Each structure stands twice: as structure tokens, then as C-alpha cells.
Residue, then its C-alpha position, 0 to 999 in steps of 0.5 A: m333701719t328701724f324695725p317695723i311695727v306689727n299689731g302695735l308691737r315692735t318686731v324682732e327677727f331671730g337668726n337669718p331667714g330660712q332654716s336658721r330662723d325656723k329653728l330658733i322660732s321653734l325653740i321659742l315656741d317650745g319654751n326652750k329659748r328664753a334669751t337672745a343677743g345682739t351687738l350694741e354697735w351693729d344691731y342697735v346703734a347702726e340700725n338706729e334701734p333702741i334697746e328693749t326695755v323690761g316689760e316690752k312686748l315684741a312681735v316675733i316675725d317668721n320667714l313669711n313676715q308673719h307675726i308668729a308669736t309675742i314675747q315679753v322682755t323680762r331682763v336686759e343687760v349690756k355686757k362685754f363679749a368676754e363677760v357673757p355669763d353661763e346663765f345667758a348661754l343656757a337661756e339662749a338655748e342654741g346649744d351653748l352650754n356656757g359662756d365660752d361656748f357662746r363666745e365661740s359660736h357667736f364669734a363665728f356667726w358675727s365674723k361671717l357677717g364681717l363684724p369685728i368682735k373683740n372681748e370688749t365688744e358690748i353685747v345686749l343680752v335680752y331675756f324674755d318669756l313667750i306670752e302668745d303663740l299665734r301659729h294656729t291663727v296665722 
């Protein structure tokens, strides 16, 4: 599955639909969340989705499939699950204070989805800046 294009931009959805997505979008719009992670195998290869590139702009989609914000990718790294750094956990702003917290919470999240996460699982770390808040135009 390739994510749709909205306003000429590839789209990105954060978290699962519902409260989870609302919370993550709020963190982005408040300027706190500046990073996100996905598994290389299941979020990119299996979805036939290319890894984001530095400078790429992405349309953030809300629970109503509305383009609520635009982010711009500032850095992309592929790391083994066991090597996700503290810096990333803090930039992701989901309550994890270091890499160990990230691994614990994301292992639980991905395991609930049935994904077999191991220390060697490759994780795509995407850092970004909020460049457009469209809350008042939607």
C-alpha cells in the first residue's frame, strides 16, 4: 500500500486512529514531537513505501483524513532496535526519556500489532520540523 498524495505531498499518519492519533498530532502542533519511528520491514518494505528523504515535506493527516499540518524531514537514520539513541526518544516526545524507554514502549506497541521485534530489527528514525499548522484552515 502506498500512502495517498494530498496537496502534492505524500501523507503521513501518526499512531492508530482515535485518541492516539489526536494526542500525537497535538504534540506535533505544540512543537514538542519532532521525530517518529517505523520498522523498515513492515512500515516501508511491506507497504512498498520509500524511506523519507531530508528536505521532503509530508502532509500530516488527522482522524478525519484532513491535511492538518505539514512537516519537513530534517534527518533520517536506520538503526537496529537495540541502538535507538536517547536523543531520538526525547525528540519523539511520547514520554520516553531514553533509548531503553523507547525500546520498552515500542516493543509493546509493535508486539500488539503482531510484529516480531528483535534487537536486530531495523528501525527508520525520521526527524522533522513543523512548517505549517493548518488547524484553522481545515
